[in-house]
DRENTISE-745327 format. One record per residue: residue in one letter; y, z negated, x negated of N, C-alpha, C in turn. Coordinates in Angstrom, 2 decimals. Atoms other than C-alpha are relative to their C-alpha. Example, Ala and Ser with C-alpha at 12.3 -4.5 7.8 and 13.67 -1.06 7.14 Angstrom:
2
koldren_nnorth_nup_neast_canorth_caup_caeast_cnorth_cup_ceast
A_-1.19_0.00_-0.89_-4.50_-7.80_-12.30_1.20_0.00_-0.90
S_-1.19_0.06_0.82_-1.06_-7.14_-13.67_1.09_-0.73_0.77
% end
This chain:
72
koldren_nnorth_nup_neast_canorth_caup_caeast_cnorth_cup_ceast
M_0.38_-1.36_0.34_-17.93_10.69_19.43_0.20_0.96_1.09
T_-0.10_-0.87_-1.13_-16.74_13.59_21.57_-0.02_1.47_-0.34
D_0.11_-1.43_0.36_-16.86_16.86_19.60_-1.51_0.44_0.20
P_1.35_-0.47_-0.13_-19.90_19.03_20.58_-0.86_0.07_-1.22
T_0.82_-0.11_1.23_-21.13_19.58_16.97_-0.52_-1.35_-0.31
G_0.41_1.51_0.32_-21.13_15.81_16.20_-1.03_-0.55_0.93
L_0.96_0.40_-1.04_-22.84_15.21_19.54_-1.27_0.56_-0.10
A_1.45_-0.74_0.21_-25.48_17.70_18.78_-0.69_-0.54_-1.19
A_0.67_0.62_1.19_-26.13_16.27_15.49_-0.55_-1.42_0.17
A_0.62_1.36_-0.44_-26.44_12.70_16.90_-1.22_0.07_0.83
A_0.98_-0.06_-1.06_-28.64_13.90_19.69_-1.29_0.43_-0.73
S_1.19_-0.36_0.65_-31.22_15.27_17.12_-0.14_-0.94_-1.25
G_0.25_0.89_1.10_-30.86_12.24_14.77_-1.26_-1.03_0.25
T_1.23_1.10_-0.12_-33.47_9.36_14.43_0.33_-1.12_0.60
D_-0.37_1.23_-0.78_-31.54_6.65_16.03_0.06_0.23_1.39
P_0.22_-0.14_-1.55_-32.61_6.49_19.73_1.34_-0.23_0.76
R_-1.27_0.32_-0.84_-29.46_4.78_20.87_0.99_0.88_-0.16
E_-1.13_-1.02_0.16_-27.11_7.20_19.38_-0.45_1.19_0.48
G_0.53_-1.18_-0.65_-29.26_10.07_20.36_0.00_0.12_1.44
L_0.08_-0.05_-1.56_-29.57_9.22_23.93_1.51_-0.09_0.58
R_-1.42_-0.21_-0.37_-25.88_8.53_24.10_0.60_1.27_-0.25
A_-0.37_-1.42_0.31_-25.09_11.85_22.56_-0.57_1.01_1.10
A_0.66_-0.72_-1.06_-27.62_13.43_25.00_0.77_-0.04_1.31
L_-0.77_0.14_-1.30_-25.67_12.00_27.98_1.07_0.57_-0.09
A_-1.33_-0.64_0.03_-22.38_13.07_26.61_-0.05_1.45_0.13
L_0.20_-1.52_-0.06_-23.64_16.65_26.07_-0.45_0.38_1.31
R_0.32_-0.47_-1.19_-25.16_16.64_29.59_1.20_-0.09_1.04
R_-1.24_0.07_-0.72_-21.93_15.56_31.10_0.99_1.09_-0.27
L_-0.74_-1.09_0.23_-20.10_18.15_29.16_-0.41_1.28_0.57
A_0.72_-1.20_-0.57_-22.55_20.93_30.30_0.23_0.02_1.64
E_-0.11_0.01_-1.47_-22.12_19.78_33.91_1.52_0.29_0.30
A_-1.48_-0.51_-0.09_-18.27_20.03_33.55_0.31_1.30_-0.16
L_-0.30_-1.42_0.07_-18.23_23.31_32.15_-0.62_0.87_1.05
E_0.61_-0.62_-1.02_-20.71_24.51_34.81_0.99_0.10_1.19
S_-0.82_0.04_-1.17_-18.42_23.32_37.55_1.13_0.74_-0.13
L_-1.40_-0.70_0.24_-15.28_24.76_36.00_-0.21_1.54_0.20
Q_0.33_-1.35_-0.04_-16.98_28.18_35.68_-0.40_0.46_1.32
V_0.25_-0.30_-1.51_-18.29_28.17_39.16_1.12_0.06_0.84
R_-1.35_-0.04_-0.52_-14.77_27.39_40.38_0.58_1.29_-0.32
N_-0.67_-1.27_0.52_-13.49_30.35_38.25_-0.71_1.16_0.74
A_0.73_-1.18_-0.60_-16.21_32.70_39.57_0.29_0.11_1.40
R_-0.40_-0.03_-1.37_-15.55_31.80_43.13_1.57_0.40_0.33
S_-1.40_-0.42_-0.19_-11.84_32.23_42.69_0.29_1.48_-0.30
Q_-0.12_-1.54_0.24_-12.44_35.77_41.34_-0.90_0.74_0.99
G_0.64_-0.70_-1.14_-14.39_36.56_44.45_-1.57_0.19_-0.26
W_1.65_-0.02_0.17_-18.14_36.13_43.05_-0.66_-0.57_1.25
S_0.85_0.42_-0.96_-20.74_35.60_45.54_-0.77_-1.10_-0.52
W_0.81_1.01_0.41_-22.97_32.63_45.56_-1.26_0.58_-0.67
Q_1.16_-0.61_0.64_-25.95_35.13_44.67_0.44_0.36_-1.37
E_-0.36_-0.43_1.34_-23.99_36.45_41.57_0.00_-1.09_-0.83
I_-0.05_1.09_0.94_-23.36_32.94_40.31_-1.29_-0.48_-0.27
A_1.47_0.39_0.14_-27.04_31.98_40.97_-0.75_0.73_-1.05
E_0.58_-0.71_0.99_-28.15_34.83_38.97_0.46_-0.18_-1.33
A_-0.42_0.58_1.47_-26.04_34.01_36.06_-0.49_-1.23_-0.54
L_0.50_1.29_0.41_-27.17_30.54_36.04_-1.38_-0.04_-0.04
E_1.51_0.11_-0.18_-30.80_31.46_36.59_-0.58_-0.86_0.88
V_0.52_0.86_-1.09_-31.25_29.36_39.72_0.26_0.70_1.41
S_-0.11_-0.51_-1.11_-31.55_29.92_43.26_1.44_-0.01_0.73
K_-1.34_0.05_-0.75_-28.52_30.83_45.60_0.15_-1.26_0.68
Q_0.04_1.19_-0.69_-29.50_27.82_47.67_0.44_-1.24_-1.01
A_-0.20_1.12_1.00_-29.52_25.47_44.59_1.45_-0.04_-0.39
V_-1.45_-0.13_0.53_-26.07_26.64_43.23_0.93_-0.35_1.19
H_-0.79_0.25_-1.20_-24.61_26.48_46.66_0.07_-1.48_0.34
K_0.16_1.29_-0.28_-25.82_22.96_47.38_0.79_-0.76_-1.15
K_-0.69_0.78_1.03_-24.50_21.63_43.99_1.43_0.33_-0.07
H_-1.43_-0.34_0.32_-21.32_23.40_43.94_1.05_0.35_1.23
A_-0.76_-0.36_-1.27_-20.11_24.30_47.44_1.24_-0.81_0.27
S_-1.33_0.81_-0.58_-17.78_21.36_48.22_1.05_0.00_-1.21
S_-0.98_0.06_1.13_-16.09_21.39_44.70_0.79_1.36_-0.14
S_-0.66_-1.25_0.29_-15.49_25.10_44.70_0.76_0.63_1.17
D_-0.69_-0.35_-1.10_-14.07_25.50_48.09_1.07_-0.72_0.43
R_-1.04_0.91_-0.21_-11.25_23.15_47.68_1.19_1.03_-0.02
% end
């Protein structure tokens, strides 16, 4: 199962094995989307502070997490 709607349904179901696998898949999807959008923001000239504010985290946290992947 890879579609986000199906994953969300599985994650909220009563089968723990299915729910945990769905939660993992959703976490991986969210991480991939965040990385993509940080790269997009950096390529459009956004500062680390602007990205941090959009993600509601500290500038240091977002820089530590994404600096190596966005500066390629």
